[in-house]
py3Dmol code that shows the C-alpha trace and the ligand (Angstrom):
import py3Dmol

protein = """\
ATOM      1  CA  UNK A   1     -10.850-107.375 215.883  1.00  0.00           C
ATOM      2  CA  UNK A   2     -11.344-105.708 212.540  1.00  0.00           C
ATOM      3  CA  UNK A   3     -11.942-102.211 213.884  1.00  0.00           C
ATOM      4  CA  UNK A   4      -9.386 -99.675 215.144  1.00  0.00           C
ATOM      5  CA  UNK A   5     -10.328 -98.097 218.426  1.00  0.00           C
ATOM      6  CA  UNK A   6      -9.161 -94.735 219.743  1.00  0.00           C
ATOM      7  CA  UNK A   7     -10.261 -93.076 222.871  1.00  0.00           C
ATOM      8  CA  UNK A   8     -10.536 -89.260 223.323  1.00  0.00           C
ATOM      9  CA  UNK A   9     -12.283 -86.619 225.381  1.00  0.00           C
ATOM     10  CA  UNK A  10     -15.614 -85.224 224.112  1.00  0.00           C
ATOM     11  CA  UNK A  11     -14.131 -81.943 222.866  1.00  0.00           C
ATOM     12  CA  UNK A  12     -11.584 -83.764 220.717  1.00  0.00           C
ATOM     13  CA  UNK A  13     -14.020 -86.470 219.514  1.00  0.00           C
ATOM     14  CA  UNK A  14     -17.047 -84.259 218.843  1.00  0.00           C
ATOM     15  CA  UNK A  15     -16.308 -83.426 215.154  1.00  0.00           C
ATOM     16  CA  UNK A  16     -15.853 -87.087 214.270  1.00  0.00           C
ATOM     17  CA  UNK A  17     -19.016 -88.036 216.193  1.00  0.00           C
ATOM     18  CA  UNK A  18     -21.006 -85.388 214.386  1.00  0.00           C
ATOM     19  CA  UNK A  19     -19.606 -86.455 211.050  1.00  0.00           C
ATOM     20  CA  UNK A  20     -20.716 -90.053 211.519  1.00  0.00           C
ATOM     21  CA  UNK A  21     -24.154 -89.045 212.751  1.00  0.00           C
ATOM     22  CA  UNK A  22     -24.625 -86.842 209.692  1.00  0.00           C
ATOM     23  CA  UNK A  23     -23.187 -89.454 207.251  1.00  0.00           C
ATOM     24  CA  UNK A  24     -25.601 -92.202 208.403  1.00  0.00           C
ATOM     25  CA  UNK A  25     -28.578 -89.896 209.062  1.00  0.00           C
ATOM     26  CA  UNK A  26     -32.020 -91.369 208.242  1.00  0.00           C
ATOM     27  CA  UNK A  27     -35.415 -90.726 209.843  1.00  0.00           C
ATOM     28  CA  UNK A  28     -34.741 -94.030 211.672  1.00  0.00           C
ATOM     29  CA  UNK A  29     -31.599 -92.743 213.450  1.00  0.00           C
ATOM     30  CA  UNK A  30     -31.268 -91.140 216.861  1.00  0.00           C
ATOM     31  CA  UNK A  31     -28.285 -88.821 216.569  1.00  0.00           C
ATOM     32  CA  UNK A  32     -28.169 -85.395 214.912  1.00  0.00           C
ATOM     33  CA  UNK A  33     -24.982 -83.257 214.878  1.00  0.00           C
ATOM     34  CA  UNK A  34     -26.791 -80.431 216.600  1.00  0.00           C
ATOM     35  CA  UNK A  35     -28.029 -82.612 219.396  1.00  0.00           C
ATOM     36  CA  UNK A  36     -24.454 -83.794 220.010  1.00  0.00           C
ATOM     37  CA  UNK A  37     -23.210 -80.165 220.104  1.00  0.00           C
ATOM     38  CA  UNK A  38     -25.945 -79.290 222.634  1.00  0.00           C
ATOM     39  CA  UNK A  39     -25.295 -82.365 224.765  1.00  0.00           C
ATOM     40  CA  UNK A  40     -21.503 -81.693 224.739  1.00  0.00           C
ATOM     41  CA  UNK A  41     -21.603 -77.945 225.427  1.00  0.00           C
ATOM     42  CA  UNK A  42     -24.822 -76.801 227.155  1.00  0.00           C
ATOM     43  CA  UNK A  43     -22.880 -76.362 230.380  1.00  0.00           C
ATOM     44  CA  UNK A  44     -19.233 -75.908 231.232  1.00  0.00           C
ATOM     45  CA  UNK A  45     -17.136 -79.103 231.557  1.00  0.00           C
ATOM     46  CA  UNK A  46     -16.729 -78.520 235.292  1.00  0.00           C
ATOM     47  CA  UNK A  47     -20.517 -78.617 235.648  1.00  0.00           C
ATOM     48  CA  UNK A  48     -20.928 -81.869 233.709  1.00  0.00           C
ATOM     49  CA  UNK A  49     -19.765 -85.364 234.373  1.00  0.00           C
ATOM     50  CA  UNK A  50     -18.788 -86.196 230.833  1.00  0.00           C
ATOM     51  CA  UNK A  51     -16.483 -89.237 230.304  1.00  0.00           C
ATOM     52  CA  UNK A  52     -14.438 -90.428 227.335  1.00  0.00           C
ATOM     53  CA  UNK A  53     -15.491 -91.331 223.822  1.00  0.00           C
ATOM     54  CA  UNK A  54     -14.256 -94.415 221.932  1.00  0.00           C
ATOM     55  CA  UNK A  55     -14.173 -94.029 218.156  1.00  0.00           C
ATOM     56  CA  UNK A  56     -14.166 -97.193 216.010  1.00  0.00           C
ATOM     57  CA  UNK A  57     -12.675 -96.969 212.526  1.00  0.00           C
ATOM     58  CA  UNK A  58     -12.757 -99.370 209.684  1.00  0.00           C
ATOM     59  CA  UNK A  59      -9.035 -99.734 208.825  1.00  0.00           C
ATOM     60  CA  UNK A  60      -9.911 -98.883 205.239  1.00  0.00           C
ATOM     61  CA  UNK A  61     -12.061 -95.923 205.982  1.00  0.00           C
ATOM     62  CA  UNK A  62     -13.681 -93.477 208.372  1.00  0.00           C
ATOM     63  CA  UNK A  63     -15.276 -93.738 211.791  1.00  0.00           C
ATOM     64  CA  UNK A  64     -18.110 -96.288 211.671  1.00  0.00           C
ATOM     65  CA  UNK A  65     -19.188 -96.236 215.337  1.00  0.00           C
ATOM     66  CA  UNK A  66     -18.669 -94.325 218.562  1.00  0.00           C
ATOM     67  CA  UNK A  67     -19.515 -94.937 222.210  1.00  0.00           C
ATOM     68  CA  UNK A  68     -19.623 -91.974 224.587  1.00  0.00           C
ATOM     69  CA  UNK A  69     -19.715 -92.243 228.398  1.00  0.00           C
ATOM     70  CA  UNK A  70     -21.897 -89.118 228.638  1.00  0.00           C
ATOM     71  CA  UNK A  71     -21.965 -89.840 232.338  1.00  0.00           C
ATOM     72  CA  UNK A  72     -20.287 -92.715 234.309  1.00  0.00           C
ATOM     73  CA  UNK A  73     -23.660 -94.559 234.234  1.00  0.00           C
ATOM     74  CA  UNK A  74     -24.940 -93.372 230.788  1.00  0.00           C
ATOM     75  CA  UNK A  75     -23.848 -94.569 227.393  1.00  0.00           C
ATOM     76  CA  UNK A  76     -24.568 -92.906 224.038  1.00  0.00           C
ATOM     77  CA  UNK A  77     -23.990 -95.173 221.068  1.00  0.00           C
ATOM     78  CA  UNK A  78     -23.929 -94.501 217.337  1.00  0.00           C
ATOM     79  CA  UNK A  79     -23.248 -97.258 214.807  1.00  0.00           C
ATOM     80  CA  UNK A  80     -23.231 -97.294 211.011  1.00  0.00           C
ATOM     81  CA  UNK A  81     -25.862 -99.937 210.070  1.00  0.00           C
ATOM     82  CA  UNK A  82     -23.461-101.175 207.406  1.00  0.00           C
ATOM     83  CA  UNK A  83     -21.108-102.189 210.287  1.00  0.00           C
ATOM     84  CA  UNK A  84     -23.649-103.531 212.751  1.00  0.00           C
ATOM     85  CA  UNK A  85     -21.204-106.075 214.242  1.00  0.00           C
ATOM     86  CA  UNK A  86     -19.264-103.242 215.920  1.00  0.00           C
ATOM     87  CA  UNK A  87     -22.276-102.292 218.164  1.00  0.00           C
ATOM     88  CA  UNK A  88     -21.575-104.980 220.776  1.00  0.00           C
ATOM     89  CA  UNK A  89     -17.828-104.179 220.761  1.00  0.00           C
ATOM     90  CA  UNK A  90     -18.610-100.532 221.386  1.00  0.00           C
ATOM     91  CA  UNK A  91     -21.032-101.395 224.276  1.00  0.00           C
ATOM     92  CA  UNK A  92     -18.330-103.643 225.718  1.00  0.00           C
ATOM     93  CA  UNK A  93     -15.834-100.779 225.670  1.00  0.00           C
ATOM     94  CA  UNK A  94     -18.270 -98.722 227.789  1.00  0.00           C
ATOM     95  CA  UNK A  95     -18.885-101.566 230.219  1.00  0.00           C
ATOM     96  CA  UNK A  96     -15.171-101.982 230.585  1.00  0.00           C
ATOM     97  CA  UNK A  97     -14.980 -98.554 232.213  1.00  0.00           C
ATOM     98  CA  UNK A  98     -16.369-100.341 235.280  1.00  0.00           C
ATOM     99  CA  UNK A  99     -19.222 -98.181 236.407  1.00  0.00           C
ATOM    100  CA  UNK A 100     -20.550 -99.033 239.880  1.00  0.00           C
ATOM    101  CA  UNK A 101     -24.217 -99.978 239.794  1.00  0.00           C
ATOM    102  CA  UNK A 102     -26.604-100.117 236.815  1.00  0.00           C
ATOM    103  CA  UNK A 103     -25.834 -98.336 233.570  1.00  0.00           C
ATOM    104  CA  UNK A 104     -28.316 -97.086 230.966  1.00  0.00           C
ATOM    105  CA  UNK A 105     -28.473 -95.958 227.392  1.00  0.00           C
ATOM    106  CA  UNK A 106     -31.147 -94.653 224.980  1.00  0.00           C
ATOM    107  CA  UNK A 107     -31.862 -95.887 221.456  1.00  0.00           C
ATOM    108  CA  UNK A 108     -34.419 -95.042 218.834  1.00  0.00           C
ATOM    109  CA  UNK A 109     -36.821 -98.034 218.457  1.00  0.00           C
ATOM    110  CA  UNK A 110     -35.934 -98.232 214.745  1.00  0.00           C
ATOM    111  CA  UNK A 111     -32.153 -98.749 215.359  1.00  0.00           C
ATOM    112  CA  UNK A 112     -32.407-102.590 215.245  1.00  0.00           C
ATOM    113  CA  UNK A 113     -28.661-103.036 214.739  1.00  0.00           C
ATOM    114  CA  UNK A 114     -27.842-101.064 217.897  1.00  0.00           C
ATOM    115  CA  UNK A 115     -30.530-102.854 219.886  1.00  0.00           C
ATOM    116  CA  UNK A 116     -29.078-106.221 218.793  1.00  0.00           C
ATOM    117  CA  UNK A 117     -25.561-105.225 219.891  1.00  0.00           C
ATOM    118  CA  UNK A 118     -26.806-103.989 223.266  1.00  0.00           C
ATOM    119  CA  UNK A 119     -28.847-107.168 223.854  1.00  0.00           C
ATOM    120  CA  UNK A 120     -25.741-109.229 223.173  1.00  0.00           C
ATOM    121  CA  UNK A 121     -24.027-107.318 226.017  1.00  0.00           C
ATOM    122  CA  UNK A 122     -26.884-107.840 228.468  1.00  0.00           C
ATOM    123  CA  UNK A 123     -28.811-104.596 228.119  1.00  0.00           C
ATOM    124  CA  UNK A 124     -32.631-104.896 228.578  1.00  0.00           C
ATOM    125  CA  UNK A 125     -35.454-102.461 227.775  1.00  0.00           C
ATOM    126  CA  UNK A 126     -36.603-100.661 230.939  1.00  0.00           C
ATOM    127  CA  UNK A 127     -39.918 -98.780 231.295  1.00  0.00           C
ATOM    128  CA  UNK A 128     -38.965 -95.135 231.501  1.00  0.00           C
ATOM    129  CA  UNK A 129     -40.198 -91.858 230.109  1.00  0.00           C
ATOM    130  CA  UNK A 130     -39.503 -91.690 226.382  1.00  0.00           C
ATOM    131  CA  UNK A 131     -39.081 -89.132 223.543  1.00  0.00           C
ATOM    132  CA  UNK A 132     -40.852 -89.222 220.212  1.00  0.00           C
ATOM    133  CA  UNK A 133     -39.063 -87.931 217.129  1.00  0.00           C
ATOM    134  CA  UNK A 134     -41.274 -85.575 215.222  1.00  0.00           C
ATOM    135  CA  UNK A 135     -40.646 -84.257 211.690  1.00  0.00           C
ATOM    136  CA  UNK A 136     -41.947 -81.475 209.555  1.00  0.00           C
ATOM    137  CA  UNK A 137     -41.635 -80.770 205.793  1.00  0.00           C
ATOM    138  CA  UNK A 138     -40.189 -77.226 205.849  1.00  0.00           C
ATOM    139  CA  UNK A 139     -41.752 -76.698 202.426  1.00  0.00           C
ATOM    140  CA  UNK A 140     -45.174 -76.527 204.130  1.00  0.00           C
ATOM    141  CA  UNK A 141     -44.219 -74.422 207.136  1.00  0.00           C
ATOM    142  CA  UNK A 142     -47.171 -72.414 208.443  1.00  0.00           C
ATOM    143  CA  UNK A 143     -46.549 -68.663 208.963  1.00  0.00           C
ATOM    144  CA  UNK A 144     -45.590 -67.448 212.468  1.00  0.00           C
ATOM    145  CA  UNK A 145     -48.438 -65.592 214.183  1.00  0.00           C
ATOM    146  CA  UNK A 146     -48.175 -61.849 214.686  1.00  0.00           C
ATOM    147  CA  UNK A 147     -48.250 -61.344 218.503  1.00  0.00           C
ATOM    148  CA  UNK A 148     -48.843 -57.716 219.546  1.00  0.00           C
ATOM    149  CA  UNK A 149     -46.330 -56.501 222.106  1.00  0.00           C
ATOM    150  CA  UNK A 150     -43.634 -58.914 221.028  1.00  0.00           C
ATOM    151  CA  UNK A 151     -41.171 -59.099 218.168  1.00  0.00           C
ATOM    152  CA  UNK A 152     -38.911 -61.918 216.892  1.00  0.00           C
ATOM    153  CA  UNK A 153     -35.266 -61.809 215.907  1.00  0.00           C
ATOM    154  CA  UNK A 154     -32.073 -63.844 215.634  1.00  0.00           C
ATOM    155  CA  UNK A 155     -29.507 -63.327 218.399  1.00  0.00           C
ATOM    156  CA  UNK A 156     -26.221 -61.517 217.808  1.00  0.00           C
ATOM    157  CA  UNK A 157     -22.860 -63.197 218.493  1.00  0.00           C
ATOM    158  CA  UNK A 158     -22.212 -60.957 221.584  1.00  0.00           C
ATOM    159  CA  UNK A 159     -25.425 -61.867 223.414  1.00  0.00           C
ATOM    160  CA  UNK A 160     -24.369 -65.092 225.148  1.00  0.00           C
ATOM    161  CA  UNK A 161     -25.204 -63.821 228.677  1.00  0.00           C
ATOM    162  CA  UNK A 162     -28.765 -62.574 227.838  1.00  0.00           C
ATOM    163  CA  UNK A 163     -29.477 -65.591 225.699  1.00  0.00           C
ATOM    164  CA  UNK A 164     -28.376 -67.965 228.464  1.00  0.00           C
ATOM    165  CA  UNK A 165     -30.507 -66.034 231.012  1.00  0.00           C
ATOM    166  CA  UNK A 166     -33.551 -66.390 228.677  1.00  0.00           C
ATOM    167  CA  UNK A 167     -32.982 -70.159 228.536  1.00  0.00           C
ATOM    168  CA  UNK A 168     -32.571 -70.417 232.297  1.00  0.00           C
ATOM    169  CA  UNK A 169     -35.803 -68.475 232.977  1.00  0.00           C
ATOM    170  CA  UNK A 170     -37.738 -71.096 230.997  1.00  0.00           C
ATOM    171  CA  UNK A 171     -35.938 -74.180 232.271  1.00  0.00           C
ATOM    172  CA  UNK A 172     -34.886 -73.585 235.870  1.00  0.00           C
ATOM    173  CA  UNK A 173     -37.286 -75.365 238.240  1.00  0.00           C
ATOM    174  CA  UNK A 174     -38.546 -73.218 241.120  1.00  0.00           C
ATOM    175  CA  UNK A 175     -35.617 -72.838 243.475  1.00  0.00           C
ATOM    176  CA  UNK A 176     -33.224 -74.576 241.118  1.00  0.00           C
ATOM    177  CA  UNK A 177     -30.832 -73.343 238.578  1.00  0.00           C
ATOM    178  CA  UNK A 178     -30.059 -74.473 235.050  1.00  0.00           C
ATOM    179  CA  UNK A 179     -26.369 -75.127 234.216  1.00  0.00           C
ATOM    180  CA  UNK A 180     -26.702 -73.026 230.987  1.00  0.00           C
ATOM    181  CA  UNK A 181     -24.444 -70.143 231.968  1.00  0.00           C
ATOM    182  CA  UNK A 182     -23.304 -67.238 229.834  1.00  0.00           C
ATOM    183  CA  UNK A 183     -19.767 -68.673 229.647  1.00  0.00           C
ATOM    184  CA  UNK A 184     -21.250 -72.076 228.592  1.00  0.00           C
ATOM    185  CA  UNK A 185     -23.416 -70.433 225.949  1.00  0.00           C
ATOM    186  CA  UNK A 186     -20.427 -68.633 224.575  1.00  0.00           C
ATOM    187  CA  UNK A 187     -18.634 -72.014 224.045  1.00  0.00           C
ATOM    188  CA  UNK A 188     -21.817 -73.404 222.565  1.00  0.00           C
ATOM    189  CA  UNK A 189     -21.950 -70.525 220.078  1.00  0.00           C
ATOM    190  CA  UNK A 190     -18.467 -71.518 218.869  1.00  0.00           C
ATOM    191  CA  UNK A 191     -19.492 -75.143 218.331  1.00  0.00           C
ATOM    192  CA  UNK A 192     -20.457 -76.152 214.798  1.00  0.00           C
ATOM    193  CA  UNK A 193     -23.110 -76.346 213.418  1.00  0.00           C
ATOM    194  CA  UNK A 194     -24.299 -73.463 215.692  1.00  0.00           C
ATOM    195  CA  UNK A 195     -25.118 -70.261 213.735  1.00  0.00           C
ATOM    196  CA  UNK A 196     -26.556 -67.124 215.347  1.00  0.00           C
ATOM    197  CA  UNK A 197     -29.026 -66.633 212.437  1.00  0.00           C
ATOM    198  CA  UNK A 198     -30.802 -69.874 213.509  1.00  0.00           C
ATOM    199  CA  UNK A 199     -30.883 -68.971 217.244  1.00  0.00           C
ATOM    200  CA  UNK A 200     -34.135 -66.970 217.649  1.00  0.00           C
ATOM    201  CA  UNK A 201     -35.673 -65.080 220.546  1.00  0.00           C
ATOM    202  CA  UNK A 202     -38.949 -63.331 221.214  1.00  0.00           C
ATOM    203  CA  UNK A 203     -38.483 -59.950 222.877  1.00  0.00           C
ATOM    204  CA  UNK A 204     -41.098 -57.949 224.791  1.00  0.00           C
ATOM    205  CA  UNK A 205     -41.826 -54.242 224.417  1.00  0.00           C
ATOM    206  CA  UNK A 206     -38.877 -53.336 226.701  1.00  0.00           C
ATOM    207  CA  UNK A 207     -36.529 -55.463 224.531  1.00  0.00           C
ATOM    208  CA  UNK A 208     -36.137 -58.299 227.058  1.00  0.00           C
ATOM    209  CA  UNK A 209     -35.708 -61.844 225.696  1.00  0.00           C
ATOM    210  CA  UNK A 210     -38.685 -63.847 226.928  1.00  0.00           C
ATOM    211  CA  UNK A 211     -38.771 -66.966 224.677  1.00  0.00           C
ATOM    212  CA  UNK A 212     -36.224 -68.734 222.541  1.00  0.00           C
ATOM    213  CA  UNK A 213     -35.711 -71.457 219.991  1.00  0.00           C
ATOM    214  CA  UNK A 214     -32.362 -72.784 218.844  1.00  0.00           C
ATOM    215  CA  UNK A 215     -32.282 -74.590 215.522  1.00  0.00           C
ATOM    216  CA  UNK A 216     -29.292 -76.685 214.294  1.00  0.00           C
ATOM    217  CA  UNK A 217     -29.057 -77.085 210.529  1.00  0.00           C
ATOM    218  CA  UNK A 218     -27.077 -80.047 209.193  1.00  0.00           C
ATOM    219  CA  UNK A 219     -26.132 -78.823 205.677  1.00  0.00           C
ATOM    220  CA  UNK A 220     -25.421 -82.306 204.491  1.00  0.00           C
ATOM    221  CA  UNK A 221     -28.879 -83.733 205.180  1.00  0.00           C
ATOM    222  CA  UNK A 222     -30.997 -80.614 205.239  1.00  0.00           C
ATOM    223  CA  UNK A 223     -32.342 -81.634 208.650  1.00  0.00           C
ATOM    224  CA  UNK A 224     -32.983 -78.696 211.009  1.00  0.00           C
ATOM    225  CA  UNK A 225     -33.157 -79.859 214.590  1.00  0.00           C
ATOM    226  CA  UNK A 226     -35.073 -77.749 217.142  1.00  0.00           C
ATOM    227  CA  UNK A 227     -33.239 -77.968 220.486  1.00  0.00           C
ATOM    228  CA  UNK A 228     -34.109 -76.430 222.854  1.00  0.00           C
ATOM    229  CA  UNK A 229     -37.301 -74.244 223.057  1.00  0.00           C
ATOM    230  CA  UNK A 230     -38.348 -72.276 226.103  1.00  0.00           C
ATOM    231  CA  UNK A 231     -40.657 -69.500 227.243  1.00  0.00           C
ATOM    232  CA  UNK A 232     -40.477 -67.455 230.431  1.00  0.00           C
ATOM    233  CA  UNK A 233     -43.227 -68.578 232.839  1.00  0.00           C
ATOM    234  CA  UNK A 234     -44.767 -65.062 232.874  1.00  0.00           C
ATOM    235  CA  UNK A 235     -45.268 -65.086 229.146  1.00  0.00           C
ATOM    236  CA  UNK A 236     -46.595 -68.651 228.530  1.00  0.00           C
ATOM    237  CA  UNK A 237     -49.801 -69.540 226.800  1.00  0.00           C
ATOM    238  CA  UNK A 238     -49.662 -66.617 224.308  1.00  0.00           C
ATOM    239  CA  UNK A 239     -48.200 -68.548 221.370  1.00  0.00           C
ATOM    240  CA  UNK A 240     -44.653 -67.255 221.865  1.00  0.00           C
ATOM    241  CA  UNK A 241     -42.965 -70.673 221.750  1.00  0.00           C
ATOM    242  CA  UNK A 242     -44.740 -71.612 218.572  1.00  0.00           C
ATOM    243  CA  UNK A 243     -44.077 -68.239 216.934  1.00  0.00           C
ATOM    244  CA  UNK A 244     -40.354 -68.159 217.836  1.00  0.00           C
ATOM    245  CA  UNK A 245     -39.888 -71.718 216.669  1.00  0.00           C
ATOM    246  CA  UNK A 246     -41.643 -71.102 213.342  1.00  0.00           C
ATOM    247  CA  UNK A 247     -39.431 -68.000 212.829  1.00  0.00           C
ATOM    248  CA  UNK A 248     -36.255 -70.026 213.466  1.00  0.00           C
ATOM    249  CA  UNK A 249     -37.453 -72.868 211.194  1.00  0.00           C
ATOM    250  CA  UNK A 250     -38.281 -70.311 208.443  1.00  0.00           C
ATOM    251  CA  UNK A 251     -34.712 -69.073 208.674  1.00  0.00           C
ATOM    252  CA  UNK A 252     -33.462 -72.662 208.397  1.00  0.00           C
ATOM    253  CA  UNK A 253     -35.578 -73.250 205.371  1.00  0.00           C
ATOM    254  CA  UNK A 254     -34.262 -70.102 203.758  1.00  0.00           C
ATOM    255  CA  UNK A 255     -30.733 -71.434 204.311  1.00  0.00           C
ATOM    256  CA  UNK A 256     -31.510 -74.735 202.588  1.00  0.00           C
ATOM    257  CA  UNK A 257     -33.151 -76.771 205.347  1.00  0.00           C
ATOM    258  CA  UNK A 258     -35.657 -79.275 204.089  1.00  0.00           C
ATOM    259  CA  UNK A 259     -36.908 -81.177 207.187  1.00  0.00           C
ATOM    260  CA  UNK A 260     -37.591 -79.958 210.720  1.00  0.00           C
ATOM    261  CA  UNK A 261     -36.868 -82.415 213.555  1.00  0.00           C
ATOM    262  CA  UNK A 262     -37.861 -82.201 217.235  1.00  0.00           C
ATOM    263  CA  UNK A 263     -37.746 -84.809 219.953  1.00  0.00           C
ATOM    264  CA  UNK A 264     -40.203 -83.997 222.843  1.00  0.00           C
ATOM    265  CA  UNK A 265     -41.352 -86.364 225.539  1.00  0.00           C
ATOM    266  CA  UNK A 266     -43.825 -88.860 224.119  1.00  0.00           C
ATOM    267  CA  UNK A 267     -45.199 -90.341 227.357  1.00  0.00           C
ATOM    268  CA  UNK A 268     -48.109 -88.853 229.277  1.00  0.00           C
ATOM    269  CA  UNK A 269     -45.831 -87.508 232.052  1.00  0.00           C
ATOM    270  CA  UNK A 270     -44.995 -84.234 230.232  1.00  0.00           C
ATOM    271  CA  UNK A 271     -47.405 -83.823 227.240  1.00  0.00           C
ATOM    272  CA  UNK A 272     -47.193 -80.005 226.752  1.00  0.00           C
ATOM    273  CA  UNK A 273     -44.205 -79.756 224.339  1.00  0.00           C
ATOM    274  CA  UNK A 274     -45.473 -82.438 221.959  1.00  0.00           C
ATOM    275  CA  UNK A 275     -48.780 -80.584 221.768  1.00  0.00           C
ATOM    276  CA  UNK A 276     -46.921 -77.480 220.952  1.00  0.00           C
ATOM    277  CA  UNK A 277     -44.950 -79.064 218.113  1.00  0.00           C
ATOM    278  CA  UNK A 278     -47.948 -80.982 216.736  1.00  0.00           C
ATOM    279  CA  UNK A 279     -49.918 -77.690 216.684  1.00  0.00           C
ATOM    280  CA  UNK A 280     -47.117 -76.363 214.458  1.00  0.00           C
ATOM    281  CA  UNK A 281     -47.500 -79.332 212.008  1.00  0.00           C
ATOM    282  CA  UNK A 282     -44.827 -81.663 213.328  1.00  0.00           C
ATOM    283  CA  UNK A 283     -45.760 -85.324 212.692  1.00  0.00           C
ATOM    284  CA  UNK A 284     -44.817 -87.975 215.273  1.00  0.00           C
ATOM    285  CA  UNK A 285     -42.476 -90.791 214.180  1.00  0.00           C
ATOM    286  CA  UNK A 286     -40.381 -93.331 216.122  1.00  0.00           C
ATOM    287  CA  UNK A 287     -39.835 -93.183 219.902  1.00  0.00           C
ATOM    288  CA  UNK A 288     -36.816 -93.801 222.048  1.00  0.00           C
ATOM    289  CA  UNK A 289     -36.258 -96.812 224.334  1.00  0.00           C
ATOM    290  CA  UNK A 290     -34.225 -96.822 227.564  1.00  0.00           C
ATOM    291  CA  UNK A 291     -32.081 -99.908 228.127  1.00  0.00           C
ATOM    292  CA  UNK A 292     -30.456-100.893 231.378  1.00  0.00           C
ATOM    293  CA  UNK A 293     -27.740-103.280 232.381  1.00  0.00           C
ATOM    294  CA  UNK A 294     -26.983-104.173 235.965  1.00  0.00           C
ATOM    295  CA  UNK A 295     -23.421-104.233 237.132  1.00  0.00           C
TER     296      UNK A 295
END
"""
ligand_1 = """\
48
COA
C -43.276 -75.765 226.407
C -43.177 -74.279 226.444
C -41.978 -73.895 225.538
C -44.485 -73.721 225.778
O -44.299 -72.287 225.681
P -45.643 -71.333 225.345
O -45.097 -70.074 224.826
O -46.507 -71.312 226.511
O -46.287 -72.184 224.222
P -47.341 -71.634 223.121
O -48.160 -70.572 223.814
O -46.623 -71.199 221.907
O -48.230 -72.874 222.854
C -48.374 -73.414 221.506
C -49.265 -74.574 221.564
O -48.735 -75.595 222.460
C -49.725 -75.963 223.434
N -49.045 -76.020 224.697
C -47.940 -75.356 225.049
N -47.606 -75.723 226.359
C -48.528 -76.586 226.761
C -48.722 -77.313 227.968
N -47.921 -77.154 229.042
N -49.779 -78.151 228.040
C -50.619 -78.287 226.976
N -50.470 -77.656 225.833
C -49.417 -76.807 225.713
C -50.718 -74.769 223.457
O -51.976 -75.268 223.792
C -50.648 -74.231 222.119
O -51.510 -74.866 221.205
P -52.736 -74.008 220.593
O -52.091 -72.922 219.823
O -53.463 -75.060 219.803
O -53.515 -73.506 221.798
C -43.000 -73.640 227.831
O -43.992 -74.121 228.665
C -41.630 -73.911 228.433
O -40.685 -73.140 228.307
N -41.513 -75.018 229.183
C -40.221 -75.421 229.861
C -39.253 -75.797 228.799
C -39.735 -76.920 227.875
O -40.342 -77.889 228.380
N -39.442 -76.813 226.532
C -39.855 -77.747 225.528
C -39.017 -78.974 225.572
S -39.038 -79.952 224.152
"""
view = py3Dmol.view(width=600, height=400)
view.addModel(protein, "pdb")
view.setStyle({"model": 0}, {"cartoon": {"style": "trace"}})
view.addModel(ligand_1, "xyz")
view.setStyle({"model": 1}, {"stick": {}})
view.zoomTo()
view.show()
């Protein structure tokens, strides 16, 4: 084995995972540093079932692949295309954790090297809802609409509780509760590349937060990821999600962002969000594939 493997918890491994995702970023890759921050920190560790991360290093250099047991039955995998042979090794590490029952992972259809490694280890494509990566040239960002009765602003560092409540109002299913708590949001706000000036909310006349858009700017690539967007059910259909997202993307552009990225569902099961983003000018690109391997 040519690669040096080390295993860590997600908190410890996250910076190295983000660094690899940023270093190998291309429109054909799945992982963005901001997505990883969101996935790692959107809820408190006790409310998540996150497992370990294996980092694979070329002895002569930096991390060239990682595998994360995001859940006991869910693998996230990132591999430098220049080291494609490590993909199967990384998948084997995850399988060695010994999950009971089938395990799954998600890959962008353009990540041929990751797909090849997974196929070697017995993963097969499974028909499941998918996500379509959409991009937008921030140089041609349309202006945000002026919506009477509402205003738009970035959040302040001390507003974790209100900001989390705004997210929950949009995402909690009737009778359910989102795991995005104030305490979790506070941790998220301390996780690079989070910055409050790219975390935007729409507020109503009484000053209550009713819609939100969090943008993660990767300075190295200039890619500004939108994740997530939400609008309170009582305020939907008025253009708030579009306007708050355009405001946040404008802030990202002013800070050096060049490309907007968002990854909504692409299948017919949940078409609203992709209509929202396409109405803003986002252009659809590659889609994700779910792969499954039985125990
Ligand atoms: C998706 C969501 C953010 C939309 O919020 P919103 O404030 O109602 O959206 P807007 O009013 O800004 O809509 C902007 C555009 O998207 C379209 N759109 C938004 N939601 C839609 C839906 N459910 N079905 C069809 N089109 C939709 C609108 O038609 C509008 O296009 P138009 O300007 O050409 O008419 C909101 O429904 C929500 O919070 N959902 C739950 C969380 C979620 O799914 N977030 C997105 C995940 S990527």
